[in-house]
C-alpha positions in Angstrom: -34.8 -26.4 -16.8 -36.1 -22.9 -15.8 -33.4 -21.0 -17.9 -33.2 -23.1 -20.9 -36.7 -24.0 -21.7 -38.8 -20.9 -20.2 -38.1 -18.3 -23.0 -39.6 -20.4 -25.8 -42.5 -21.7 -23.6 -43.3 -18.3 -22.5 -44.3 -17.4 -26.2 -46.7 -20.1 -26.4 -49.6 -18.8 -24.1 -49.3 -15.3 -26.1 -49.7 -16.9 -29.5 -52.3 -19.3 -28.2 -54.4 -16.5 -26.8 -54.2 -14.7 -30.1 -55.4 -17.7 -31.9 -58.2 -18.3 -29.6 -59.4 -14.7 -30.2 -59.3 -15.1 -34.1 -62.0 -15.6 -36.3 -61.0 -19.2 -37.0 -63.2 -20.4 -34.2 -66.6 -21.8 -35.1 -69.7 -22.4 -33.2 -69.3 -25.2 -30.8 -71.9 -27.3 -29.7 -72.6 -26.4 -26.2 -75.5 -27.0 -23.9 -75.2 -24.0 -21.8 -78.2 -22.1 -20.8 -78.1 -18.2 -21.5 -79.4 -16.1 -18.8 -80.3 -12.5 -18.4 -77.4 -11.9 -16.2 -74.4 -12.2 -18.6 -72.1 -12.9 -15.6 -73.9 -16.2 -15.1 -73.8 -19.2 -17.2 -75.7 -22.2 -16.2 -75.2 -25.9 -17.1 -78.4 -28.3 -16.8 -77.9 -32.1 -16.4 -78.6 -32.7 -20.0 -75.3 -31.1 -21.0 -73.4 -33.9 -19.3 -75.5 -36.9 -20.4 -73.0 -37.7 -23.3 -70.2 -37.8 -20.7 -72.0 -40.5 -18.5 -70.8 -38.8 -15.2 -70.8 -40.9 -12.1 -70.1 -38.0 -9.6 -70.4 -34.3 -9.3 -66.7 -33.9 -9.6 -67.0 -35.7 -13.1 -69.5 -33.0 -14.2 -67.3 -30.1 -12.9 -64.3 -31.5 -14.7 -66.1 -31.0 -18.2 -66.4 -27.4 -17.7 -63.8 -25.2 -19.1 -62.0 -23.1 -16.4 -63.4 -25.2 -13.3 -60.5 -27.6 -13.1 -58.1 -24.9 -12.2 -60.4 -23.9 -9.2 -60.5 -27.8 -8.2 -56.7 -27.8 -8.3 -56.5 -24.6 -6.2 -58.8 -26.2 -3.6 -56.6 -29.3 -3.3 -53.7 -27.2 -2.2 -55.5 -25.9 0.8 -55.3 -22.5 2.4 -54.2 -21.0 5.5 -57.4 -18.7 6.1 -57.9 -16.5 8.9 -61.2 -17.7 10.5 -64.1 -17.9 7.8 -63.7 -14.4 6.5 -65.9 -13.0 3.7 -63.8 -14.7 1.0 -63.7 -18.4 1.1 -64.3 -21.5 -1.2 -65.1 -20.8 -4.7 -67.5 -23.7 -4.9 -70.7 -23.5 -3.1 -73.5 -25.9 -2.5 -77.0 -24.2 -2.8 -75.4 -20.9 -2.3 -73.4 -21.9 0.8 -70.1 -22.8 1.6 -69.2 -25.9 3.9 -68.9 -25.0 7.4 -65.6 -26.5 8.0 -61.9 -25.9 7.5 -60.3 -29.4 7.6 -63.4 -30.9 6.4 -63.2 -29.2 2.9 -65.5 -28.9 -0.2 -63.4 -30.8 -2.6 -63.9 -34.2 -0.6 -67.6 -33.5 -0.8 -67.6 -33.1 -4.6 -66.3 -36.6 -5.2 -69.1 -38.2 -3.1 -72.0 -36.4 -4.5 -73.8 -38.6 -7.1 -74.4 -37.0 -10.5 -78.0 -37.8 -10.6 -78.4 -35.4 -7.5 -77.6 -32.4 -9.5 -80.2 -30.0 -10.7 -77.9 -27.2 -12.0 -74.4 -25.8 -12.0 -74.1 -22.1 -12.2 -70.7 -20.2 -13.1 -70.7 -16.9 -11.6 -68.1 -14.4 -12.8 -67.3 -11.4 -10.5 -69.2 -9.7 -7.7 -72.6 -10.9 -7.0 -75.1 -10.6 -4.2 -76.8 -13.3 -2.5 -73.7 -15.6 -2.1 -71.9 -16.7 1.1 -68.5 -15.5 -0.3 -67.0 -12.4 -1.8 -65.0 -13.5 -5.0 -62.9 -11.5 -7.5 -63.0 -14.3 -10.0 -65.2 -17.3 -10.9 -67.7 -18.8 -8.3 -69.3 -22.1 -8.8 -72.8 -22.8 -7.2 -74.2 -26.2 -7.4 -78.0 -26.7 -7.1 -79.1 -29.8 -5.7 -82.4 -31.5 -6.6 -85.1 -31.0 -4.3 -87.8 -33.5 -3.2 -86.3 -36.4 -5.2 -84.8 -39.5 -3.5 -81.2 -39.0 -2.8 -80.5 -42.3 -1.4 -77.1 -43.4 -2.9 -73.9 -45.3 -2.1 -70.6 -44.4 -3.6 -67.4 -46.5 -3.4 -63.9 -46.2 -4.5 -61.0 -48.5 -4.6 -57.6 -47.5 -5.5 -54.1 -48.8 -5.6 -50.6 -47.0 -6.2 -47.6 -48.6 -7.5 -44.4 -46.4 -7.0 -41.4 -47.3 -8.8 -39.1 -49.4 -6.3 -42.1 -50.0 -3.8 -44.9 -52.4 -3.6 -48.5 -51.9 -4.4 -50.6 -50.1 -1.8 -54.5 -50.0 -1.6 -56.8 -47.3 -0.6 -60.6 -47.6 0.0 -63.6 -45.3 0.4 -67.3 -45.8 1.0 -69.9 -43.2 1.3 -73.9 -43.5 1.7 -76.2 -40.6 1.3 -79.7 -40.9 2.0 -82.9 -38.9 3.1 -85.5 -39.5 5.7 -88.4 -37.0 6.0 -86.8 -33.6 6.4 -83.3 -35.1 7.3 -80.7 -35.7 4.5 -77.4 -37.4 5.6 -74.1 -38.3 4.3 -71.7 -40.9 6.1 -68.0 -41.6 4.7 -65.4 -43.9 5.6 -62.0 -43.9 4.0 -58.9 -45.9 4.4 -55.7 -44.0 3.1 -52.2 -45.5 2.5 -49.2 -44.0 0.7 -45.8 -45.1 0.4 -42.7 -43.6 -1.6 -39.3 -42.5 -1.6 -37.2 -39.3 -2.6 -33.7 -40.4 -3.6 -31.1 -37.7 -4.2 -27.3 -37.4 -4.8 -24.8 -34.6 -3.8 -21.3 -33.8 -4.8 -19.3 -31.8 -2.0 -16.7 -29.1 -2.6 -14.6 -27.0 -0.3 -14.1 -23.1 -0.5 -11.5 -23.5 -3.2 -13.9 -25.7 -5.4 -12.0 -28.8 -4.7 -14.2 -32.0 -4.6 -14.2 -33.3 -1.1 -16.8 -36.1 -1.1 -20.3 -37.4 -2.3 -23.5 -38.3 -0.5 -26.3 -40.5 -1.6 -29.5 -40.0 0.2 -32.5 -42.5 0.2 -35.8 -41.0 1.8 -38.6 -43.3 2.2 -41.8 -42.7 4.0 -45.0 -44.5 4.8 -48.3 -43.1 5.6 -51.3 -44.8 7.0 -54.6 -43.2 8.1 -58.4 -43.3 8.4 -60.9 -40.5 7.5 -64.4 -40.4 8.8 -66.7 -37.8 7.8 -70.5 -37.1 8.1 -73.0 -34.3 6.7 -76.4 -33.8 8.2 -79.1 -31.3 6.8 -82.5 -30.9 8.3 -85.1 -28.7 6.6 -87.7 -27.2 8.8 -91.3 -26.6 7.7 -90.9 -22.9 7.7 -87.9 -23.1 5.4 -85.3 -22.7 7.9 -82.2 -25.1 7.3 -79.7 -26.7 9.9 -76.6 -28.3 8.4 -73.9 -30.2 10.5 -70.7 -31.9 9.3 -68.1 -33.7 11.3 -64.5 -35.2 10.7 -62.4 -37.6 12.5 -58.9 -38.3 11.1 -56.2 -40.3 12.9 -53.0 -41.2 10.9 -49.3 -42.1 11.3 -46.3 -41.1 9.2 -43.1 -42.8 9.1 -39.9 -41.6 7.5 -36.5 -43.4 7.2 -33.5 -41.6 5.5 -30.0 -42.7 5.1 -27.2 -40.5 4.0 -24.1 -42.5 3.0 -21.2 -40.2 2.6 -17.7 -40.9 1.0 -14.5 -38.8 0.7 -12.7 -36.5 3.3 -14.1 -37.1 6.8 -17.3 -39.0 5.8 -20.3 -38.7 8.2 -22.8 -41.3 7.2 -26.1 -41.3 9.1 -29.6 -42.8 9.4 -32.5 -40.6 10.4 -36.0 -42.2 11.5 -39.0 -40.0 12.1 -42.2 -41.3 13.6 -45.2 -39.1 13.7 -48.8 -39.7 14.9 -51.5 -37.3 14.3 -55.1 -36.9 15.5 -57.5 -34.6 14.0 -61.3 -33.9 14.5 -63.7 -31.1 13.5 -67.4 -30.4 14.2 -69.1 -27.6 11.9 -72.5 -26.3 11.1 -74.5 -23.5 9.8 -78.3 -22.5 10.4 -80.4 -20.4 8.2 -83.4 -18.5 9.2 -85.7 -16.8 6.5 -86.9 -13.6 7.9 -89.3 -12.7 5.1 -89.0 -9.2 4.0 -86.1 -8.6 6.3 -84.1 -11.1 4.5 -82.2 -14.0 6.0 -80.3 -14.6 9.2 -77.1 -17.0 8.8 -75.0 -18.5 11.6 -71.9 -20.7 10.9 -69.4 -22.4 13.6 -66.6 -24.7 13.7 -64.6 -26.5 16.4 -61.6 -28.4 15.6 -58.4 -29.9 17.1 -55.1 -31.2 15.6 -52.5 -33.1 17.8 -49.0 -34.1 16.6 -46.6 -36.4 18.5 -43.1 -36.7 16.7 -40.0 -38.6 17.6 -36.8 -38.2 15.5 -33.9 -40.5 16.0 -30.4 -39.9 14.3 -27.8 -42.7 14.3 -24.2 -41.9 13.1 -21.7 -44.3 11.7 -24.1 -47.1 11.1 -21.4 -49.3 9.5 -19.4 -49.8 12.8 -19.9 -48.7 15.3 -23.6 -47.5 15.5 -24.9 -45.1 17.9 -27.7 -42.8 18.4 -26.2 -39.2 18.6 -29.6 -37.2 18.5 -33.2 -37.7 20.0 -35.8 -35.0 19.4 -39.4 -35.0 20.6 -42.1 -32.7 19.5 -45.6 -32.7 21.0 -48.2 -30.2 19.8 -52.0 -29.4 20.1 -53.8 -26.8 18.3 -57.4 -26.0 18.4 -59.7 -23.5 16.8 -63.2 -22.3 17.6 -65.1 -20.0 15.2 -68.6 -18.6 15.5 -70.0 -16.3 12.6 -73.5 -14.7 12.3 -74.9 -12.4 9.8 -78.2 -10.8 8.5 -78.7 -10.1 5.0 -81.4 -7.4 4.0 -82.7 -6.4 0.6 -83.1 -2.6 0.5 -84.3 -0.3 -2.3 -83.0 0.1 -5.9 -81.4 -3.4 -6.3 -79.3 -3.1 -3.3 -78.8 -5.3 -0.2 -76.6 -5.1 2.8 -75.2 -7.8 5.1 -74.0 -7.1 8.6 -72.6 -9.4 11.3 -69.7 -10.4 13.2 -67.3 -13.3 13.8 -65.5 -14.7 16.9 -62.4 -16.9 17.0 -60.4 -18.5 19.7 -57.2 -20.3 18.7 -55.0 -22.2 20.9 -51.5 -23.8 20.2 -49.3 -25.7 22.7 -46.0 -26.9 21.5 -42.8 -28.5 23.1 -39.7 -29.3 21.5 -36.7 -31.2 23.2 -33.4 -32.1 21.6 -30.9 -34.6 23.2 -27.6 -35.2 21.9 -24.0 -36.6 22.3 -20.7 -36.7 20.4 -19.4 -40.2 21.4 -21.3 -43.5 22.2 -20.0 -43.5 25.7 -21.7 -40.2 26.7 -25.2 -40.1 27.8 -27.8 -38.1 25.7 -28.1 -34.7 27.3 -30.7 -32.2 26.8 -29.2 -29.4 24.8 -32.2 -27.5 23.3 -35.7 -27.2 24.9 -38.5 -24.8 24.0 -42.2 -24.9 25.3 -44.7 -22.3 24.1 -48.5 -21.9 24.9 -50.4 -19.6 22.8 -53.8 -18.2 22.8 -55.3 -15.9 20.0 -58.7 -14.2 20.6 -60.1 -12.5 17.6 -63.3 -10.4 17.1 -64.6 -9.0 13.7 -67.5 -6.9 12.8 -68.3 -6.5 9.1 -70.8 -5.0 6.7 -71.0 -6.0 3.0 -73.2 -3.7 0.7 -74.1 -5.0 -2.8 -75.5 -2.5 -5.4 -76.8 -3.6 -8.8 -76.2 -0.3 -10.6 -77.5 -1.7 -13.8 -77.8 -4.7 -15.8 -74.2 -4.1 -16.8 -72.7 -2.9 -13.4 -72.3 -4.4 -10.0 -70.6 -2.8 -7.0 -69.9 -4.6 -3.8 -68.0 -3.1 -0.8 -67.3 -4.1 2.5 -65.5 -3.1 5.8 -64.4 -5.3 8.5 -62.8 -4.1 11.7 -60.8 -6.7 13.5 -59.9 -6.8 17.3 -57.4 -9.5 18.2 -55.3 -10.4 21.3 -52.3 -12.6 21.2 -50.9 -14.1 24.6 -47.9 -16.1 24.0 -46.1 -17.9 26.9 -42.5 -19.2 26.8 -42.2 -21.7 29.6 -38.6 -21.8 30.7 -36.6 -24.6 32.0 -37.0 -23.5 35.7 -40.9 -23.3 34.9 -40.9 -19.5 35.0 -42.9 -17.8 32.3 -42.0 -15.2 29.8 -45.1 -13.7 28.4 -45.9 -11.6 25.3 -49.4 -10.0 25.5 -50.3 -8.0 22.3 -53.4 -6.4 21.0 -54.2 -5.6 17.4 -56.8 -3.6 15.6 -57.3 -3.7 12.0 -59.6 -2.1 9.4 -60.0 -4.2 6.4 -62.0 -2.6 3.4 -62.8 -4.3 0.2 -64.4 -3.0 -3.0 -65.4 -5.1 -6.1 -66.6 -3.6 -9.3 -67.9 -5.5 -12.1 -68.8 -4.0 -15.6 -70.2 -6.1 -18.4 -69.1 -4.4 -21.8 -71.1 -7.2 -23.5 -72.5 -10.5 -22.7 -69.1 -11.8 -23.5 -66.8 -9.2 -22.2 -66.4 -8.5 -18.5 -64.0 -6.1 -16.6 -63.5 -6.8 -12.9 -61.5 -4.4 -10.4 -60.9 -5.3 -6.7 -59.1 -3.4 -4.0 -58.8 -5.2 -0.6 -56.8 -5.1 2.6 -56.0 -8.6 4.1 -54.4 -9.6 7.4 -52.6 -13.0 7.3 -53.2 -15.9 9.8 -49.9 -16.4 11.9 -48.3 -19.7 11.7 -47.7 -20.6 15.3 -45.2 -23.3 14.6 -42.6 -20.4 13.8 -43.1 -19.3 17.3 -41.4 -22.6 18.5 -37.7 -23.8 17.8 -37.7 -26.5 15.2 -35.3 -28.7 13.3 -34.5 -28.0 9.6 -33.6 -31.4 8.2 -32.5 -30.3 5.0 -29.9 -28.0 6.3 -29.2 -30.1 9.4 -29.8 -27.2 11.9 -32.0 -25.7 14.5 -34.4 -22.9 13.8 -35.0 -20.8 16.6 -38.7 -19.6 17.3 -39.9 -16.1 17.7 -43.1 -15.2 19.8 -43.1 -11.5 18.7 -44.2 -12.2 15.2 -47.0 -9.9 14.0 -49.5 -10.6 11.3 -48.7 -9.4 7.8 -50.9 -6.7 6.3 -51.5 -6.6 2.5 -53.2 -4.2 0.3 -54.1 -5.9 -2.9 -55.3 -4.3 -6.1 -56.5 -6.5 -8.8 -57.8 -5.8 -12.5 -59.3 -8.6 -14.8 -60.4 -8.6 -18.3 -62.3 -11.7 -19.4 -63.8 -12.6 -22.8 -65.8 -15.7 -23.3 -66.2 -17.2 -26.7 -69.6 -18.1 -28.0 -71.4 -21.2 -27.7 -69.2 -22.6 -24.6 -66.1 -22.5 -26.8 -63.9 -21.2 -24.2 -62.5 -18.0 -22.4 -59.5 -15.8 -22.3 -58.5 -13.8 -19.2 -55.8 -11.3 -18.4 -55.1 -9.8 -15.1 -52.6 -7.3 -13.7 -52.2 -6.7 -9.8 -50.0 -5.2 -7.2 -49.7 -6.1 -3.6 -48.2 -3.9 -0.8 -47.1 -5.7 2.3 -46.7 -4.2 5.7 -45.0 -6.4 8.6 -43.8 -8.8 6.0 -42.4 -11.9 7.4 -39.0 -13.4 6.3 -35.9 -14.7 7.9 -34.2 -12.0 10.1 -30.9 -11.4 12.0 -31.7 -12.3 15.7 -27.9 -12.2 16.8 -26.9 -10.2 19.9 -24.0 -8.1 18.5 -21.4 -6.5 20.9 -18.1 -4.6 20.4 -14.7 -5.5 21.7 -15.8 -4.0 25.1 -18.6 -6.4 25.3 -21.3 -3.6 24.8 -24.4 -4.3 22.8 -24.3 -2.8 19.4 -26.3 -3.0 16.1 -25.4 -5.3 13.1 -24.3 -2.4 11.0 -22.0 -1.2 13.8 -20.5 -4.7 14.2 -19.8 -5.3 10.5 -18.1 -1.8 10.3 -15.6 -2.9 12.9 -12.0 -4.0 12.0 -12.2 -7.9 11.2 -11.4 -9.9 14.3 -11.9 -13.7 14.6 -11.6 -13.5 18.4 -14.6 -11.2 18.5 -16.6 -13.4 15.9 -15.9 -16.4 18.3 -17.7 -14.6 21.2 -20.9 -14.0 19.0 -23.6 -16.6 18.7 -25.0 -15.8 15.0 -28.5 -16.6 15.0 -31.5 -16.3 12.5 -35.2 -16.6 13.0 -38.5 -15.9 11.3 -39.4 -12.4 11.9 -41.1 -9.1 10.6 -39.7 -6.4 8.2 -41.2 -2.9 7.5 -42.6 -3.7 3.8 -42.4 -5.8 0.7 -43.8 -5.5 -2.8 -45.4 -8.0 -5.2 -46.5 -7.2 -8.7 -47.3 -9.2 -11.8 -49.6 -10.2 -14.7 -51.3 -13.3 -15.7 -53.0 -14.8 -18.7 -55.0 -17.9 -19.1 -57.5 -19.4 -21.5 -59.5 -22.4 -22.2 -60.4 -23.5 -25.5 -62.6 -26.3 -26.8 -61.0 -27.7 -29.9 -64.2 -27.6 -32.0 -62.6 -25.8 -34.8 -60.6 -28.9 -35.6 -63.4 -31.3 -35.2 -63.0 -32.3 -31.6 -65.5 -30.3 -29.6 -65.1 -32.5 -26.7 -61.5 -31.7 -26.2 -60.4 -29.0 -23.9 -57.0 -27.2 -23.8 -56.2 -24.8 -21.0 -53.0 -22.7 -20.9 -51.9 -20.3 -18.2 -48.8 -18.2 -17.6 -47.9 -16.0 -14.6 -45.1 -13.3 -14.3 -44.9 -12.1 -10.9 -41.9 -10.1 -8.9 -41.6 -10.4 -5.3 -39.2 -7.9 -3.8 -37.9 -7.3 -0.2 -34.8 -6.4 1.5 -32.5 -9.2 2.6 -31.8 -8.8 6.3 -28.4 -10.3 6.1 -26.9 -8.7 3.0 -28.9 -5.5 2.8 -29.7 -6.0 -0.6 -33.0 -6.2 -2.4 -33.9 -9.8 -3.6 -36.8 -12.0 -4.6 -38.8 -13.6 -1.9 -37.4 -17.1 -0.9 -38.8 -20.0 -2.8 -40.5 -17.8 -5.4 -40.3 -18.2 -9.2 -40.7 -15.2 -11.4 -42.2 -17.2 -14.2 -44.8 -20.0 -14.1 -46.8 -21.8 -16.9 -49.2 -24.6 -16.9 -51.0 -26.6 -19.7 -54.0 -29.0 -19.2 -55.5 -30.9 -21.7 -58.6 -33.3 -21.5 -60.4 -35.2 -24.3 -63.5 -36.9 -23.9 -64.2 -39.6 -26.6 -67.9 -39.9 -25.8 -68.9 -42.6 -28.2 -66.4 -45.0 -26.4 -67.1 -43.6 -23.1 -63.5 -42.9 -22.7 -61.4 -39.9 -21.7 -57.6 -39.1 -21.6 -55.6 -36.0 -20.8 -52.4 -34.6 -19.1 -51.1 -31.9 -16.7 -48.0 -30.0 -17.5 -46.5 -27.3 -15.2 -43.0 -25.6 -14.9 -41.6 -22.6 -13.3 -38.5 -20.8 -13.5 -35.4 -20.9 -11.2 -35.8 -19.7 -7.5 -33.7 -19.6 -4.4 -33.7 -19.9 -0.7 -31.7 -17.7 1.8 -30.5 -17.8 5.4 -27.8 -16.3 7.5 -25.4 -19.2 6.7 -26.4 -20.4 3.3 -27.6 -19.3 -0.2 -29.5 -22.0 -2.2 -30.4 -21.3 -5.8 -32.7 -24.1 -7.2 -33.8 -25.3 -10.8 -37.0 -27.1 -10.5 -37.9 -29.8 -13.1 -41.1 -29.6 -15.1 -44.2 -31.6 -13.6 -46.1 -34.0 -16.0 -48.8 -36.2 -15.2 -51.4 -38.2 -17.4 -54.5 -39.9 -17.0 -57.0 -42.2 -18.9 -60.5 -43.2 -17.6 -63.4 -45.4 -18.9 -66.8 -45.7 -17.9 -67.4 -49.3 -17.7 -71.2 -48.6 -17.3 -73.4 -46.0 -16.1 -72.5 -46.5 -12.6 -68.8 -47.7 -12.7 -65.6 -45.9 -13.9 -62.0 -46.9 -14.2 -59.2 -44.6 -14.1 -55.5 -44.8 -14.5 -53.2 -41.9 -13.4 -49.3 -41.8 -14.4 -47.5 -39.6 -12.2 -43.9 -37.9 -11.8 -43.4 -38.8 -15.6 -40.3 -36.7 -15.7 -38.6 -38.7 -12.8 -36.8 -35.7 -11.4 -37.6 -32.8 -9.0 -34.6 -30.7 -10.3 -31.3 -29.7 -8.8 -29.9 -27.0 -6.5 -26.6 -25.8 -5.2 -26.0 -24.8 -1.7 -23.3 -22.4 -0.8 -22.5 -22.6 3.0 -20.7 -19.7 4.7 -18.7 -19.3 7.9 -20.8 -17.6 10.7 -22.6 -15.0 8.5 -23.2 -14.6 4.6 -22.0 -11.0 4.9 -18.3 -12.2 5.7 -18.6 -14.0 2.2 -16.5 -16.8 3.4 -17.7 -19.9 1.6 -16.4 -23.0 3.2 -18.5 -25.7 1.3 -20.5 -26.1 -2.0 -23.0 -28.8 -2.3 -24.5 -29.8 -5.9 -27.7 -31.9 -5.5 -29.8 -33.8 -7.9 -33.3 -34.6 -6.7 -35.1 -37.8 -8.1 -38.7 -38.4 -8.1 -39.7 -42.1 -8.7 -42.6 -42.6 -11.1 -46.0 -43.8 -9.9 -49.0 -45.5 -11.4 -52.5 -45.1 -9.6 -55.3 -47.5 -10.8 -58.9 -46.7 -9.2 -62.3 -48.0 -9.9 -65.3 -45.9 -8.6 -69.2 -46.3 -8.7 -72.4 -45.5 -7.3 -75.7 -47.4 -6.9 
């Protein structure tokens, strides 16, 4: 898919952008309010009246460029604490003080009649809770008006080959005196399956067998959330939010193999999760001294997983592997800052952040070869981790002129990680590490005209470690254990980005092009953890080992092992273009077409072959097209999303796995039954495929270049239809 269709499709956004910029565009029917600051465009409620929106989310989906941000928020983020850069969607100039309790959920529950104004802010700007290089959306709610409203949603999904499953959500918002409140209850269900078919070949390309895989899953859960806001008489404000989310996840997979030495198995995976979170923020107005802001969040997430694998389920059937994983992670973050307006259009924010992260996880695997043997413990890993992190920061904003804004910041981080490996005899192997990082950031914005803007950002970032990689786990796809590594270090990245944006008159759309470069230090990838030795049993390095004369007896003495680890450096560079266009020039001003294309190279040194290669699971090319048409006279809308990316590959010590992903297409139609009720239909996975991949499996180590098996796999994706009704009163 990636190789055959991509060249033609890559031309499309280039021609499209040229077309957008041409003089064929006529003025288009917008209701945006022009402001003195060319970087800000405001949308009043009158702009959305013809669309009859039910919720805030309905309003945002009608603004060109905003759906892309909504999709990014749905994908989530693994952010290090609160940080200076966060959600690109703010409510009354502030972000939601939560991580699991995210902003996108709130958008779908806020009634449209509660909105006073929506501001689109491009580039660096003072007075916001976040630093952003791109677009920030600030939503202003009505003040003083009655906000009592009840929102409901009922949804059902039918997946091809499965039954119809319902989901429900009920939300109530109200106000009593200075207290505003929202309470939400949601019942969530999801069923589906992911079938695939494989053909096996030996090292001489002779077919040896086939395998049919049928992977089914069931998800059930509840989600309870609340938001409280109290406004004091002196203008101070306290906001609190909470989340409680228990759920269960069940997987059942059959692998039916035929051919030489078939090994059919059944895998069952039962997972119980528990999640809760409490967050809040408090803002004090200090008069001429500015504002003092405090944010905090406390959360916990627990997982209890049992995996059972049954071999030869025809006759006889016996359990050959049992795995148990128990984990608990928690996070406590506290952040305070003071913003002071100083002379000459300048302001400065100074503050600090403290975070304490804990992670406890145990993994145990029991196995046997024949039914008559007992299940013996063959792998056990038990890790306790605590990370204490402290930051001090200063952010300076300078409105140099009406056309130029410069924002700079410096964050200094002090962190300490204590990771304990609890060994089977209850002794402890401890890793105690301290880190200090300086993280500067500079944002520059220049408005050539009220429609043309240049943005340049340079920033150093430090990644959040994924503590799951510290502990041994099971790779189900490749049927092997992945050894944990408690010596991982955070990745440091220098990012330099330059963006040019041109907005068309009368809200007709925009064009944006960017070029960027990232330099990574301590990049994380798969590394060689093998303890090599020579013929005399003396420890040696990998290069020395592979320079020795070939000897199978020596290879048999070596336990070849890979794990997640750090390497010195890696590079990322790329360009992206995207445009949003109202189709008013062909007589449909309420239709919006969005096209985006990204070319990105990610290169690092393969630790097994010593050759430069792309990052694992990375596509050099990616393209997406989004279309939405509101037929306002019928209170009807429809549209589609199309996305595709080029081929990518996965790498490890014993396999090489090139993949050709399929295009993703989904479509929707929605109808406003009346001013308070909307019906929507979504058709998902229209292509019916997730693509194909080939796996080359090697004896001991890929560097020996001895392929013993090749697997060709086709991954199917059953189509699904979602029907939902939602409304408010």
